[in-house]
C-alpha positions as CSV (number, residue, x, y, z in Angstrom):
1,M,85.9,117.2,115.9
2,I,89.6,116.4,116.3
3,R,91.4,118.1,119.1
4,F,94.4,117.5,121.4
5,A,93.8,115.3,124.4
6,T,93.8,116.8,127.9
7,M,93.9,115.3,131.4
8,N,90.1,115.8,131.5
9,D,89.7,113.2,128.7
10,V,91.4,110.4,130.7
11,P,88.2,108.8,132.1
12,A,86.6,108.8,128.6
13,M,89.7,107.4,127.0
14,L,89.9,104.7,129.7
15,E,86.3,103.8,129.0
16,I,87.1,103.2,125.4
17,Y,90.4,101.4,126.1
18,G,89.1,99.1,128.9
19,P,87.2,96.7,126.6
20,Y,90.2,96.4,124.3
21,V,92.2,95.1,127.3
22,L,89.6,93.0,129.0
23,D,87.8,91.5,125.9
24,T,90.3,91.4,123.0
25,C,93.8,90.3,122.3
26,F,94.4,93.6,120.4
27,S,96.1,95.1,123.4
28,F,98.7,92.9,125.2
29,E,97.9,94.5,128.6
30,Y,96.2,92.2,131.0
31,T,94.6,94.8,133.3
32,V,93.1,98.2,132.5
33,P,95.4,100.9,133.7
34,T,94.3,103.1,136.6
35,Q,93.4,106.7,135.9
36,E,96.7,107.7,137.5
37,E,98.7,105.4,135.3
38,F,96.9,106.5,132.2
39,S,97.3,110.1,133.1
40,R,101.1,109.5,133.5
41,R,101.2,107.9,130.0
42,L,99.4,110.9,128.5
43,E,101.8,113.3,130.2
44,D,104.9,111.3,129.3
45,Y,103.9,110.7,125.6
46,T,102.9,114.2,125.0
47,R,106.3,115.6,126.0
48,Q,107.3,114.7,122.4
49,L,104.4,113.4,120.4
50,P,100.7,114.4,119.9
51,W,97.7,112.7,121.4
52,L,94.5,113.4,119.6
53,V,90.8,112.8,120.5
54,W,87.7,112.6,118.4
55,E,84.8,114.3,120.1
56,E,81.1,114.4,119.1
57,D,78.5,116.3,121.1
58,G,80.9,116.8,124.0
59,R,81.8,113.0,124.1
60,V,85.2,111.6,123.4
61,L,84.6,108.6,121.1
62,G,88.1,107.8,120.0
63,Y,91.7,108.7,120.3
64,A,95.0,108.2,118.6
65,Y,98.5,109.0,119.7
66,G,102.2,108.8,118.9
67,S,104.8,107.1,120.9
68,L,108.5,106.0,120.6
69,P,109.1,102.4,119.6
70,F,112.8,102.6,120.4
71,T,115.0,104.5,122.8
72,R,118.5,104.7,121.3
73,A,119.6,107.9,119.5
74,A,119.9,106.3,116.1
75,Y,116.2,105.6,116.1
76,D,115.1,109.2,116.9
77,W,113.4,109.5,113.5
78,C,111.1,106.5,114.2
79,G,107.6,106.9,115.7
80,E,104.7,104.6,116.5
81,V,101.0,105.2,116.2
82,S,98.1,103.7,118.1
83,I,94.3,104.2,117.9
84,Y,91.3,103.1,119.9
85,L,87.7,103.8,118.9
86,A,84.3,103.3,120.6
87,P,82.3,100.6,118.9
88,E,79.7,103.1,117.6
89,I,82.1,105.0,115.4
90,Q,84.1,102.1,114.0
91,G,83.9,101.9,110.3
92,K,82.7,105.5,109.8
93,G,86.0,107.1,108.7
94,V,86.9,108.5,112.1
95,G,90.1,106.4,112.4
96,R,91.2,107.5,109.0
97,K,90.8,111.2,110.0
98,L,92.5,110.8,113.3
99,Y,95.5,109.0,111.6
100,A,95.7,111.6,108.8
101,A,96.1,114.4,111.4
102,L,98.4,112.4,113.6
103,E,100.7,111.4,110.7
104,E,100.8,114.9,109.3
105,I,101.9,116.3,112.6
106,M,104.5,113.6,113.1
107,F,106.0,114.0,109.7
108,R,106.1,117.8,110.2
109,Q,107.9,117.2,113.4
110,G,110.6,115.4,111.4
111,Y,109.8,111.7,111.9
112,R,110.8,109.7,108.8
113,V,109.1,106.4,109.5
114,I,105.9,105.6,111.5
115,Y,105.3,102.1,112.7
116,S,102.1,100.3,113.8
117,L,102.3,97.1,115.8
118,I,99.2,95.0,115.2
119,T,98.2,91.6,116.7
120,T,98.1,89.0,114.0
121,K,94.5,88.2,115.0
122,N,93.4,91.7,114.3
123,Q,92.7,91.5,110.5
124,N,90.5,94.6,110.5
125,S,93.4,96.7,111.8
126,I,95.8,95.1,109.3
127,D,93.4,95.9,106.5
128,F,92.8,99.5,107.9
129,H,96.5,100.2,107.9
130,R,97.1,98.7,104.5
131,H,94.3,100.9,103.2
132,L,96.1,104.0,104.7
133,G,99.3,103.1,102.9
134,Y,101.1,101.2,105.6
135,E,103.3,98.4,104.3
136,F,104.2,95.1,105.9
137,T,107.6,95.2,107.5
138,A,108.0,92.2,109.8
139,Q,106.1,89.5,111.7
140,F,107.0,88.2,115.1
141,P,105.0,84.9,115.5
142,D,103.9,83.7,119.0
143,C,105.6,86.5,120.9
144,G,102.7,87.4,123.3
145,L,100.5,85.2,125.5
146,K,97.0,86.3,126.3
147,F,93.7,84.5,127.0
148,G,95.6,81.2,127.0
149,Q,96.9,81.5,123.4
150,W,100.1,82.6,121.7
151,L,99.7,85.7,119.6
152,G,102.0,87.2,117.0
153,I,102.7,90.8,116.1
154,I,102.8,92.4,112.6
155,W,104.9,95.5,112.1
156,M,103.6,97.8,109.4
157,E,105.2,101.1,108.4
158,K,104.6,104.3,106.6
159,R,107.5,106.5,105.4
160,S,107.9,110.2,105.0
161,K,108.4,111.4,101.4
162,L,111.6,113.2,102.5
163,V,114.7,111.5,101.3
164,D,117.5,113.9,102.4
165,L,119.4,113.1,105.6
166,P,118.0,115.1,108.5
167,T,120.2,117.6,110.2
168,F,118.4,117.5,113.6
169,P,116.1,115.1,115.4
170,P,112.3,115.5,115.4
171,V,111.1,118.5,117.4
172,P,108.3,118.2,120.0
173,W,104.8,118.4,118.6
174,F,103.9,121.6,120.3
175,E,106.7,123.4,118.4
176,I,104.8,122.5,115.2
177,V,101.2,122.9,116.4
178,N,101.2,125.0,119.5
179,N,97.6,126.1,119.4
180,N,94.1,125.1,118.2
181,Q,94.3,127.4,115.2
182,K,97.4,125.7,113.9
183,L,95.7,122.3,114.4
184,Q,92.7,123.7,112.5
185,N,95.0,124.8,109.7
186,I,96.4,121.3,109.4
187,L,92.9,119.8,109.4
188,D,91.9,122.2,106.7
189,D,95.0,121.4,104.6
190,L,94.0,117.7,104.9
191,S,90.3,118.5,104.2
192,L,89.4,117.1,107.6
193,S,87.5,120.0,109.1
């Protein structure tokens, strides 16, 4: 089941995220955030963009969220997506479903381009994004240092089908999907329910 993240989900999301920080180079963080820091991120990000979780039998097993890759006004129509899944649901289509819902909400908000920043060593994520229609935009070689090695970043993007110039910046997600029924309608439209 896909639903919006709440503060009650923070411990479960940290449990999923922790191994990405401690055991992989897929996150450029060195230490796992505290519950307080992670809660602050959730609160800050969800002022504008959605944060979704995948729940099965009362357990959060994955999450995906939008963030802002740039801060200047001219970039207002650019968003960024991130996803983290528990090992037991990787490769089972959950990531595709979370991204489909997240992208749909962000495009309805008014975002015109969605970026994903991927560590060059994360070929599975590169392939996943390519499969979902993301295209290679740029590569920044050896820009991050983790586990005693230089790592690069690949930027991939997916663009909205809208071509006209926008007349206003993207609205906050809760103006598009302000209740669970509206989220369910989006999931139904995408055949994800």
